[in-house]
DRENDO-1510 file (C-alpha; in Angstrom, 1 decimal, always signed):
<recs>
REC; n; res; u; v; w
REC; 1; MET; -31.7; +7.4; +25.7 .
REC; 2; ALA; -31.0; +5.0; +22.5 .
REC; 3; GLN; -30.2; +8.0; +19.9 .
REC; 4; ALA; -27.5; +7.7; +17.8 .
REC; 5; ASP; -27.2; +5.9; +14.6 .
REC; 6; ILE; -23.9; +4.6; +15.5 .
REC; 7; VAL; -20.5; +4.9; +17.4 .
REC; 8; LEU; -16.9; +5.7; +16.2 .
REC; 9; ILE; -14.5; +4.8; +18.5 .
REC; 10; GLY; -11.6; +6.9; +17.3 .
REC; 11; LEU; -10.5; +10.9; +17.1 .
REC; 12; ALA; -8.1; +11.6; +14.7 .
REC; 13; VAL; -8.1; +12.3; +11.9 .
REC; 14; MET; -9.3; +10.4; +9.5 .
REC; 15; GLY; -12.2; +9.7; +12.9 .
REC; 16; GLN; -12.7; +12.8; +13.0 .
REC; 17; ASN; -13.2; +13.4; +9.0 .
REC; 18; LEU; -15.2; +10.3; +9.0 .
REC; 19; ILE; -18.0; +11.3; +11.4 .
REC; 20; LEU; -18.4; +14.6; +10.2 .
REC; 21; THR; -19.1; +13.0; +6.7 .
REC; 22; MET; -21.3; +10.2; +8.0 .
REC; 23; LYS; -23.3; +13.9; +9.8 .
REC; 24; ASP; -23.1; +15.1; +6.7 .
REC; 25; TYR; -25.9; +12.6; +5.6 .
REC; 26; ASP; -28.0; +12.8; +8.3 .
REC; 27; PHE; -26.4; +10.0; +10.4 .
REC; 28; VAL; -26.7; +10.7; +14.6 .
REC; 29; VAL; -22.6; +9.7; +15.0 .
REC; 30; CYS; -21.3; +8.8; +18.8 .
REC; 31; ALA; -18.0; +10.3; +19.0 .
REC; 32; PHE; -15.2; +7.6; +21.6 .
REC; 33; ASN; -11.9; +7.8; +22.5 .
REC; 34; ARG; -10.0; +6.3; +24.8 .
REC; 35; THR; -8.1; +9.5; +25.7 .
REC; 36; VAL; -11.9; +10.9; +26.7 .
REC; 37; SER; -10.8; +14.8; +26.6 .
REC; 38; LYS; -10.3; +14.2; +23.0 .
REC; 39; VAL; -13.9; +13.6; +22.9 .
REC; 40; ASP; -14.6; +16.5; +24.7 .
REC; 41; ASP; -12.3; +19.1; +22.8 .
REC; 42; PHE; -14.2; +17.8; +19.6 .
REC; 43; LEU; -17.6; +18.6; +20.6 .
REC; 44; ALA; -16.1; +22.0; +20.6 .
REC; 45; ASN; -14.8; +22.5; +18.0 .
REC; 46; GLU; -14.9; +20.8; +14.7 .
REC; 47; ALA; -18.0; +19.2; +15.7 .
REC; 48; LYS; -19.7; +22.1; +17.1 .
REC; 49; GLY; -23.2; +23.2; +16.7 .
REC; 50; THR; -23.7; +19.4; +14.7 .
REC; 51; LYS; -25.7; +16.3; +15.6 .
REC; 52; VAL; -23.2; +14.5; +16.6 .
REC; 53; VAL; -23.0; +13.1; +20.7 .
REC; 54; GLY; -20.1; +12.0; +22.7 .
REC; 55; ALA; -19.6; +9.7; +24.9 .
REC; 56; GLN; -17.1; +9.8; +28.6 .
REC; 57; SER; -17.2; +5.6; +29.0 .
REC; 58; LEU; -18.0; +2.1; +26.9 .
REC; 59; LYS; -21.1; +2.2; +28.3 .
REC; 60; GLU; -22.4; +5.0; +28.3 .
REC; 61; MET; -21.2; +5.3; +24.9 .
REC; 62; VAL; -23.4; +1.5; +24.3 .
REC; 63; SER; -26.9; +3.1; +26.0 .
REC; 64; LYS; -26.9; +6.0; +23.4 .
REC; 65; LEU; -26.6; +3.4; +20.3 .
REC; 66; LYS; -29.5; +2.6; +18.9 .
REC; 67; LYS; -30.4; -1.6; +17.8 .
REC; 68; PRO; -28.8; -3.4; +15.8 .
REC; 69; GLN; -25.5; -1.7; +17.4 .
REC; 70; LEU; -22.8; -0.7; +15.0 .
REC; 71; ILE; -19.1; +0.2; +16.1 .
REC; 72; ILE; -16.9; +1.4; +13.6 .
REC; 73; LEU; -13.0; +1.6; +15.3 .
REC; 74; LEU; -10.4; +3.7; +14.0 .
REC; 75; VAL; -7.4; +3.0; +16.2 .
REC; 76; LYS; -4.5; +1.4; +15.8 .
REC; 77; ALA; -3.6; -1.9; +14.4 .
REC; 78; GLY; -3.5; -4.9; +16.3 .
REC; 79; GLN; -3.0; -4.1; +20.4 .
REC; 80; ALA; -5.7; -1.8; +20.2 .
REC; 81; VAL; -8.0; -3.1; +18.7 .
REC; 82; ASP; -7.8; -6.1; +20.6 .
REC; 83; TYR; -8.0; -4.2; +23.8 .
REC; 84; PHE; -11.7; -2.6; +22.6 .
REC; 85; ILE; -13.2; -5.6; +21.0 .
REC; 86; LYS; -12.3; -7.4; +25.0 .
REC; 87; LYS; -14.1; -4.3; +25.9 .
REC; 88; LEU; -17.2; -4.1; +23.9 .
REC; 89; VAL; -18.5; -7.8; +23.8 .
REC; 90; PRO; -19.6; -7.4; +27.4 .
REC; 91; LEU; -21.6; -4.9; +26.3 .
REC; 92; LEU; -23.4; -6.2; +23.1 .
REC; 93; ASP; -25.7; -8.4; +21.8 .
REC; 94; ILE; -26.2; -10.8; +19.2 .
REC; 95; GLY; -26.6; -9.3; +15.8 .
REC; 96; ASP; -24.3; -6.1; +16.8 .
REC; 97; ILE; -21.9; -5.7; +14.7 .
REC; 98; ILE; -18.3; -3.9; +14.9 .
REC; 99; ILE; -16.6; -2.2; +11.9 .
REC; 100; ASP; -12.7; -2.4; +12.2 .
REC; 101; GLY; -11.7; +0.4; +9.8 .
REC; 102; GLY; -7.5; +0.5; +10.5 .
REC; 103; ASN; -5.2; -0.8; +9.0 .
REC; 104; SER; -5.0; -4.5; +10.4 .
REC; 105; GLU; -3.2; -7.1; +9.5 .
REC; 106; TYR; -5.4; -9.6; +7.6 .
REC; 107; ARG; -4.8; -12.6; +9.2 .
REC; 108; ASP; -5.6; -10.6; +12.7 .
REC; 109; THR; -9.3; -9.7; +11.3 .
REC; 110; THR; -10.0; -13.2; +10.2 .
REC; 111; ARG; -9.2; -14.5; +13.6 .
REC; 112; GLN; -11.9; -11.9; +14.9 .
REC; 113; CYS; -14.0; -12.7; +12.7 .
REC; 114; GLN; -14.1; -16.3; +13.4 .
REC; 115; ASP; -13.8; -15.3; +17.1 .
REC; 116; LEU; -16.8; -12.4; +17.2 .
REC; 117; LYS; -18.7; -15.2; +15.1 .
REC; 118; ALA; -19.3; -17.7; +18.2 .
REC; 119; LYS; -20.2; -14.9; +19.9 .
REC; 120; GLY; -22.8; -14.1; +17.2 .
REC; 121; ILE; -21.2; -10.2; +16.5 .
REC; 122; LEU; -20.5; -9.6; +13.2 .
REC; 123; PHE; -17.0; -8.4; +12.8 .
REC; 124; VAL; -16.6; -6.7; +9.0 .
REC; 125; GLY; -12.6; -5.5; +8.3 .
REC; 126; ASN; -13.3; -2.3; +6.7 .
REC; 127; GLY; -9.3; -0.3; +4.8 .
REC; 128; VAL; -10.1; +2.6; +4.7 .
REC; 129; SER; -8.1; +5.0; +2.0 .
REC; 130; GLY; -8.3; +8.4; +0.8 .
REC; 131; GLY; -6.0; +10.6; +3.5 .
REC; 132; GLU; -7.6; +13.1; +5.7 .
REC; 133; GLU; -10.0; +14.4; +2.5 .
REC; 134; GLY; -10.7; +11.1; +0.8 .
REC; 135; GLU; -14.2; +10.4; -1.4 .
REC; 136; SER; -16.8; +7.9; -1.6 .
REC; 137; CYS; -15.4; +4.6; -3.2 .
REC; 138; CYS; -16.7; +1.6; -1.3 .
REC; 139; ASP; -16.8; -1.7; -2.5 .
REC; 140; TRP; -17.3; -5.5; -0.7 .
REC; 141; VAL; -14.3; -7.7; -1.8 .
REC; 142; GLY; -14.7; -10.9; +0.1 .
REC; 143; ASP; -15.2; -12.4; +3.5 .
REC; 144; GLU; -13.2; -12.5; +6.8 .
REC; 145; GLY; -9.5; -10.7; +6.4 .
REC; 146; ALA; -10.1; -10.1; +2.1 .
REC; 147; GLY; -11.1; -6.6; +2.9 .
REC; 148; HIS; -8.0; -5.6; +4.8 .
REC; 149; PHE; -5.7; -7.3; +2.2 .
REC; 150; VAL; -7.2; -5.5; -0.6 .
REC; 151; LYS; -5.8; -2.7; +1.8 .
REC; 152; MET; -2.9; -3.6; +2.3 .
REC; 153; ALA; -1.9; -4.5; -0.6 .
REC; 154; HIS; -3.1; -0.8; -2.0 .
REC; 155; ASN; -1.2; +0.7; +0.5 .
REC; 156; GLY; +2.1; -1.2; -0.5 .
REC; 157; THR; +1.3; +0.0; -3.8 .
REC; 158; GLU; +0.8; +3.4; -2.3 .
REC; 159; TYR; +4.5; +2.9; -1.2 .
REC; 160; GLY; +6.2; +2.3; -4.9 .
REC; 161; ASP; +4.2; +4.8; -6.1 .
REC; 162; MET; +5.6; +7.7; -4.2 .
REC; 163; GLN; +9.2; +6.3; -4.3 .
REC; 164; LEU; +9.2; +6.8; -7.6 .
REC; 165; ILE; +7.4; +10.2; -7.9 .
REC; 166; CYS; +10.7; +11.0; -5.1 .
REC; 167; GLU; +12.7; +9.5; -7.4 .
REC; 168; ALA; +12.1; +11.6; -10.3 .
REC; 169; TYR; +11.7; +14.2; -8.3 .
REC; 170; HIS; +15.3; +13.7; -7.3 .
REC; 171; LEU; +16.8; +13.7; -10.9 .
REC; 172; MET; +15.0; +16.7; -11.5 .
REC; 173; LYS; +16.3; +18.5; -8.7 .
REC; 174; ASP; +20.1; +17.3; -8.9 .
REC; 175; VAL; +20.9; +16.1; -12.2 .
REC; 176; LEU; +18.7; +17.9; -14.5 .
REC; 177; GLY; +19.5; +21.4; -12.1 .
REC; 178; MET; +15.3; +22.2; -12.5 .
REC; 179; ALA; +14.3; +25.3; -10.3 .
REC; 180; GLN; +11.4; +24.0; -7.9 .
REC; 181; ASP; +9.1; +26.1; -9.5 .
REC; 182; LYS; +9.7; +24.6; -13.0 .
REC; 183; MET; +9.7; +20.8; -11.5 .
REC; 184; ALA; +6.0; +22.1; -10.3 .
REC; 185; GLN; +4.6; +22.4; -13.5 .
REC; 186; ALA; +6.3; +19.4; -14.6 .
REC; 187; PHE; +4.4; +17.8; -12.6 .
REC; 188; GLU; +0.9; +19.7; -13.0 .
REC; 189; ASP; +1.3; +19.6; -17.0 .
REC; 190; TRP; +2.4; +15.9; -16.5 .
REC; 191; ASN; -1.1; +15.8; -13.9 .
REC; 192; LYS; -3.0; +16.9; -17.5 .
REC; 193; THR; -1.3; +13.1; -19.5 .
REC; 194; GLU; -2.4; +9.6; -18.5 .
REC; 195; LEU; +0.2; +10.4; -15.1 .
REC; 196; ASP; -3.3; +12.7; -14.1 .
REC; 197; SER; -2.8; +11.3; -10.4 .
REC; 198; PHE; -3.9; +12.2; -6.5 .
REC; 199; LEU; -0.1; +11.7; -6.0 .
REC; 200; ILE; +0.9; +13.6; -8.9 .
REC; 201; GLU; -1.3; +16.0; -8.2 .
REC; 202; ILE; -0.1; +16.6; -4.3 .
REC; 203; THR; +3.4; +16.7; -6.1 .
REC; 204; ALA; +3.2; +19.5; -7.7 .
REC; 205; ASN; +2.0; +20.9; -5.0 .
REC; 206; ILE; +3.5; +20.5; -2.2 .
REC; 207; LEU; +6.5; +22.0; -4.8 .
REC; 208; LYS; +4.6; +25.6; -5.0 .
REC; 209; PHE; +3.9; +25.4; -1.4 .
REC; 210; GLN; +5.6; +28.0; +0.1 .
REC; 211; GLY; +5.8; +29.0; +3.9 .
REC; 212; ALA; +5.3; +32.2; +6.0 .
REC; 213; ASP; +8.2; +33.2; +5.3 .
REC; 214; GLY; +7.3; +33.6; +1.3 .
REC; 215; LYS; +10.4; +30.5; +0.9 .
REC; 216; HIS; +9.1; +26.7; -0.4 .
REC; 217; LEU; +9.2; +24.0; +2.3 .
REC; 218; LEU; +9.7; +21.5; +1.0 .
REC; 219; PRO; +13.5; +21.9; +1.3 .
REC; 220; LYS; +13.4; +22.4; +4.6 .
REC; 221; ILE; +11.7; +19.1; +5.5 .
REC; 222; ARG; +13.9; +16.2; +6.7 .
REC; 223; ASP; +14.1; +13.7; +4.3 .
REC; 224; SER; +13.5; +10.4; +7.0 .
REC; 225; ALA; +10.6; +9.2; +6.1 .
REC; 226; GLY; +8.1; +7.3; +8.2 .
REC; 227; GLN; +5.9; +4.2; +7.7 .
REC; 228; LYS; +3.0; +2.4; +9.6 .
REC; 229; GLY; +4.2; -1.3; +8.8 .
REC; 230; MET; +1.3; -1.6; +5.5 .
REC; 231; GLY; +4.4; -1.8; +2.9 .
REC; 232; LYS; +6.5; -4.1; +5.6 .
REC; 233; TRP; +3.7; -6.5; +5.2 .
REC; 234; THR; +2.4; -6.9; +1.6 .
REC; 235; THR; +6.4; -7.0; +1.1 .
REC; 236; ILE; +6.0; -10.5; +4.0 .
REC; 237; SER; +3.2; -11.4; +2.1 .
REC; 238; ALA; +4.9; -11.3; -1.1 .
REC; 239; LEU; +7.6; -13.2; +0.4 .
REC; 240; GLU; +5.6; -16.0; +1.7 .
REC; 241; TYR; +3.5; -16.3; -1.4 .
REC; 242; GLY; +6.3; -16.2; -4.6 .
REC; 243; ILE; +4.7; -13.0; -5.9 .
REC; 244; PRO; +7.8; -11.1; -6.9 .
REC; 245; VAL; +6.5; -7.4; -5.3 .
REC; 246; THR; +10.2; -6.1; -6.3 .
REC; 247; LEU; +9.5; -2.7; -6.6 .
REC; 248; ILE; +7.4; -2.3; -3.3 .
REC; 249; GLY; +10.3; -4.1; -1.2 .
REC; 250; GLU; +12.9; -1.7; -2.6 .
REC; 251; ALA; +10.2; +1.5; -1.5 .
REC; 252; VAL; +10.2; -0.1; +1.9 .
REC; 253; PHE; +13.9; -0.1; +1.3 .
REC; 254; ALA; +14.0; +3.3; +0.2 .
REC; 255; ARG; +12.0; +4.4; +3.8 .
REC; 256; CYS; +14.3; +2.3; +5.7 .
REC; 257; LEU; +17.6; +3.8; +4.1 .
REC; 258; SER; +15.8; +7.5; +4.5 .
REC; 259; SER; +16.1; +6.7; +8.4 .
REC; 260; LEU; +19.1; +6.5; +9.0 .
REC; 261; LYS; +19.9; +10.2; +8.3 .
REC; 262; ASP; +23.3; +10.9; +10.9 .
REC; 263; GLY; +25.2; +7.8; +9.5 .
REC; 264; ARG; +24.5; +9.3; +6.0 .
REC; 265; ILE; +25.4; +12.9; +6.3 .
REC; 266; GLN; +28.9; +11.4; +8.0 .
REC; 267; ALA; +28.7; +9.3; +5.1 .
REC; 268; SER; +28.0; +12.2; +2.5 .
REC; 269; LYS; +31.5; +13.9; +3.6 .
REC; 270; LYS; +33.6; +10.7; +2.5 .
REC; 271; LEU; +32.0; +9.3; -0.4 .
REC; 272; LYS; +31.7; +11.0; -3.3 .
REC; 273; GLY; +29.8; +10.2; -6.8 .
REC; 274; PRO; +30.3; +11.0; -10.1 .
REC; 275; GLN; +29.6; +15.3; -11.0 .
REC; 276; LYS; +27.0; +16.3; -12.8 .
REC; 277; ILE; +13.7; +13.3; -19.0 .
REC; 278; PHE; +11.7; +11.5; -19.2 .
REC; 279; ARG; +7.8; +11.2; -18.2 .
REC; 280; MET; +7.4; +8.5; -19.7 .
REC; 281; SER; +9.6; +6.1; -17.7 .
REC; 282; LEU; +7.9; +7.6; -14.6 .
REC; 283; TYR; +4.4; +5.5; -16.1 .
REC; 284; THR; +5.7; +3.0; -17.0 .
REC; 285; SER; +7.4; +2.5; -13.7 .
REC; 286; LYS; +4.8; +3.4; -11.6 .
REC; 287; ILE; +2.6; +1.0; -14.2 .
REC; 288; VAL; +4.9; -2.0; -12.9 .
REC; 289; SER; +4.0; -0.8; -9.1 .
REC; 290; TYR; +0.1; -1.3; -9.7 .
REC; 291; ALA; +0.7; -4.7; -11.6 .
REC; 292; GLN; +2.9; -5.8; -9.4 .
REC; 293; GLY; -0.3; -5.2; -6.4 .
REC; 294; PHE; -2.5; -7.1; -8.6 .
REC; 295; MET; -0.2; -10.0; -8.4 .
REC; 296; LEU; -0.1; -10.0; -4.9 .
REC; 297; LEU; -4.4; -9.7; -4.7 .
REC; 298; ARG; -4.8; -12.9; -7.4 .
REC; 299; GLN; -2.1; -14.8; -5.2 .
REC; 300; GLY; -4.4; -13.9; -1.7 .
REC; 301; ALA; -7.0; -14.5; -3.8 .
REC; 302; THR; -6.0; -18.1; -4.4 .
REC; 303; GLU; -4.5; -18.5; -0.6 .
REC; 304; PHE; -7.6; -18.2; +0.9 .
REC; 305; GLY; -10.1; -18.5; -1.2 .
REC; 306; TRP; -11.3; -15.4; -1.4 .
REC; 307; THR; -13.5; -14.6; -5.1 .
REC; 308; LEU; -12.4; -10.9; -6.0 .
REC; 309; ASN; -13.5; -8.7; -8.3 .
REC; 310; TYR; -10.2; -7.1; -9.5 .
REC; 311; GLY; -11.9; -5.0; -12.3 .
REC; 312; ASP; -14.5; -3.0; -9.2 .
REC; 313; ILE; -11.0; -3.0; -6.7 .
REC; 314; ALA; -9.3; -0.8; -9.9 .
REC; 315; LEU; -12.3; +1.6; -9.9 .
REC; 316; MET; -12.9; +1.1; -6.0 .
REC; 317; TRP; -8.9; +2.4; -5.9 .
REC; 318; ARG; -9.6; +4.9; -9.2 .
REC; 319; GLY; -13.1; +6.6; -7.1 .
REC; 320; GLY; -11.2; +7.6; -4.1 .
REC; 321; CYS; -8.0; +6.6; -2.6 .
REC; 322; ILE; -4.5; +7.7; -2.2 .
REC; 323; ILE; -3.3; +5.8; -5.1 .
REC; 324; ARG; -6.4; +7.0; -7.4 .
REC; 325; SER; -5.8; +7.6; -10.6 .
REC; 326; VAL; -6.8; +7.4; -14.3 .
REC; 327; PHE; -5.1; +4.9; -15.7 .
REC; 328; LEU; -6.8; +2.2; -13.1 .
REC; 329; GLY; -9.2; +2.1; -15.7 .
REC; 330; LYS; -6.6; +1.3; -17.9 .
REC; 331; ILE; -5.9; -1.8; -15.2 .
REC; 332; LYS; -9.5; -2.3; -15.4 .
REC; 333; ASP; -9.7; -3.0; -18.5 .
REC; 334; ALA; -6.8; -5.6; -18.5 .
REC; 335; THR; -8.3; -8.0; -15.6 .
REC; 336; SER; -9.9; -10.6; -17.6 .
REC; 337; GLU; -6.1; -12.2; -17.2 .
REC; 338; PRO; -3.3; -11.9; -15.1 .
REC; 339; PRO; -2.6; -7.9; -15.6 .
REC; 340; THR; +1.0; -8.0; -16.0 .
REC; 341; GLY; +2.0; -9.3; -19.7 .
REC; 342; ARG; -1.5; -7.5; -21.1 .
REC; 343; LEU; -0.9; -4.2; -18.7 .
REC; 344; LEU; +2.6; -3.6; -19.4 .
REC; 345; LYS; +2.0; -4.5; -23.3 .
REC; 346; SER; -0.2; -1.8; -23.7 .
REC; 347; ALA; +2.1; +0.8; -21.1 .
REC; 348; VAL; +5.3; -0.1; -22.3 .
REC; 349; GLU; +5.5; -0.9; -25.9 .
REC; 350; ASN; +6.2; +2.6; -27.3 .
REC; 351; HIS; +8.1; +3.2; -24.6 .
REC; 352; GLN; +11.1; +1.3; -23.8 .
REC; 353; ASP; +13.8; +3.7; -25.0 .
REC; 354; SER; +13.0; +6.4; -23.0 .
REC; 355; TRP; +12.3; +4.6; -19.7 .
REC; 356; TRP; +16.0; +2.6; -20.3 .
REC; 357; TRP; +17.3; +6.1; -21.1 .
REC; 358; ALA; +15.9; +7.9; -18.2 .
REC; 359; VAL; +17.4; +4.4; -15.8 .
REC; 360; SER; +20.9; +4.3; -17.3 .
REC; 361; THR; +21.3; +7.9; -16.6 .
REC; 362; GLY; +20.3; +8.3; -13.1 .
REC; 363; VAL; +22.2; +5.3; -12.4 .
REC; 364; GLN; +25.5; +6.7; -14.6 .
REC; 365; ALA; +24.7; +10.2; -12.6 .
REC; 366; GLY; +24.9; +8.8; -9.2 .
REC; 367; ILE; +21.4; +8.9; -8.0 .
REC; 368; PRO; +19.9; +6.4; -5.7 .
REC; 369; MET; +16.4; +5.3; -7.8 .
REC; 370; PRO; +16.4; +1.9; -6.3 .
REC; 371; CYS; +12.8; +1.8; -7.7 .
REC; 372; PHE; +12.6; +2.6; -11.3 .
REC; 373; VAL; +15.5; +0.5; -11.8 .
REC; 374; THR; +14.1; -2.2; -10.0 .
REC; 375; ALA; +10.9; -1.2; -12.3 .
REC; 376; LEU; +12.5; -1.5; -15.5 .
REC; 377; SER; +14.4; -4.9; -14.3 .
REC; 378; PHE; +10.9; -6.6; -13.0 .
REC; 379; TYR; +9.9; -5.6; -16.6 .
REC; 380; ASP; +13.2; -6.7; -18.3 .
REC; 381; LYS; +12.7; -10.6; -16.6 .
REC; 382; TYR; +8.8; -10.8; -17.2 .
REC; 383; ARG; +9.3; -10.2; -20.7 .
REC; 384; HIS; +12.2; -13.1; -21.3 .
REC; 385; GLU; +11.7; -16.8; -21.7 .
REC; 386; MET; +14.5; -18.3; -20.1 .
REC; 387; LEU; +16.4; -16.7; -17.4 .
REC; 388; PRO; +19.5; -17.6; -15.7 .
REC; 389; ALA; +17.9; -19.5; -12.8 .
REC; 390; ASN; +18.4; -22.7; -14.4 .
REC; 391; LEU; +22.1; -22.1; -12.6 .
REC; 392; ILE; +20.4; -21.1; -9.7 .
REC; 393; GLN; +18.4; -24.6; -9.4 .
REC; 394; ALA; +21.8; -26.3; -10.3 .
REC; 395; GLN; +24.2; -24.3; -7.5 .
REC; 396; ARG; +21.3; -25.2; -5.4 .
REC; 397; ASP; +21.2; -29.2; -6.8 .
REC; 398; SER; +25.2; -29.4; -6.6 .
REC; 399; PHE; +25.7; -28.2; -3.1 .
REC; 400; GLY; +22.3; -29.4; -1.3 .
REC; 401; ALA; +21.1; -32.3; -3.6 .
REC; 402; HIS; +17.7; -29.6; -4.2 .
REC; 403; THR; +17.0; -31.6; -7.4 .
REC; 404; TYR; +16.2; -29.3; -10.8 .
REC; 405; GLU; +13.8; -29.7; -12.8 .
REC; 406; LEU; +13.8; -30.6; -16.6 .
REC; 407; LEU; +12.2; -27.8; -19.4 .
REC; 408; ALA; +10.7; -31.2; -21.0 .
REC; 409; LYS; +9.8; -32.5; -17.9 .
REC; 410; PRO; +8.1; -30.0; -16.1 .
REC; 411; GLY; +7.0; -31.6; -11.9 .
REC; 412; GLN; +9.7; -34.1; -12.1 .
REC; 413; PHE; +12.4; -33.5; -9.8 .
REC; 414; ILE; +15.8; -35.0; -10.7 .
REC; 415; HIS; +19.1; -35.2; -8.5 .
REC; 416; THR; +22.3; -34.6; -10.1 .
REC; 417; ASN; +26.2; -36.2; -8.9 .
REC; 418; TRP; +27.3; -33.1; -9.9 .
REC; 419; THR; +30.9; -33.6; -8.3 .
REC; 420; GLY; +31.2; -36.8; -8.9 .
REC; 421; HIS; +31.4; -37.2; -5.5 .
REC; 422; GLY; +28.6; -36.5; -4.5 .
REC; 423; GLY; +25.9; -39.3; -3.5 .
REC; 424; SER; +22.0; -40.5; -4.6 .
REC; 425; VAL; +20.5; -39.1; -1.7 .
REC; 426; SER; +18.2; -35.8; -2.7 .
REC; 427; SER; +16.4; -33.4; -0.6 .
REC; 428; SER; +12.6; -33.1; -0.7 .
REC; 429; SER; +11.2; -30.6; -2.9 .
REC; 430; TYR; +9.3; -27.4; -1.6 .
REC; 431; ASN; +9.8; -23.4; -1.6 .
REC; 432; ALA; +8.7; -21.5; +1.3 .
</recs>
């Protein structure tokens, strides 16, 4: 008998919690998982005594759904999504809906939208953020892969945000010599300022947290960071579209470097650094991270013809995503133009000295802080009207006849025989 309003496939943490949230709003949800025993466990524990129902097969699952059939996928991106869509399509009718709430690559979402549209099935790419607890915030940002592109940019910004906080923690611990409780208090205090944000809040809580032995847990955690690919995809997209998302890229590489734990242990025995601050420098660096994320969103909208409402995206991210923070309101106010210039001016103009001081102090103390450094470098490059890239263009033209433009004649590509030994034939001009 059809009794369920919606099906959710994928009973990991977010899938289970989303089912329980929908249950709280009086939806009857059918739970399914490829490992069927997880369905039984969920119904016997977290969902016990509720109206949540389960299914032992896809066929049984679909038979319990009201029309039109609405199915949410919260499974691993890529092959798992393709697998379930292939299995579901023969069981669905025209007008049914599949929602992919996982971390799918936005091109995959566009492909699925187009393929299923031809079959009369609506496919929605719905990137979900918020972590284990999350909050209510949702918005329609655009067609096909737009939602997962926005989610990708969100997660890339999240990479940068987290790395900046980690570098601040490193400075506080190894340069300032602060005790863990003092660091926790500093982050609590910062969370009452312009740094008010979810990640700052949980950092304070993490620093305070003690295990069953009464000792702080954080120093016991292996310093090898995992990643699921969204930061990498953001960086690849930035390279593909020519957007200088330097901070996010450094955050991805910082995670890669952290995974080289065994090699770092050996190196630490041989490589010596110097022997043996700064709230606003963290704030200004975080602003750069967010500004870069919105730069990528604007370019993605241009590439794919999406109409993205950047103010609404900022408010949506502020409402319940991992990178939710008070200063996303400032980003919302800056979306009448590309946010980089206006936002950086309002956030940074009174804080450059502390920013430069914090970065130089950390560098001189031998503290690796690639995201702080690249954030400041991005700002310093962005504020210069003239950069030395003219020399790069001259070099490229000298060794490869790749041509260059004159300041006075933009759009006209010129080749010069720099050595007198070259010819007049030039390479075609394009940007990869």
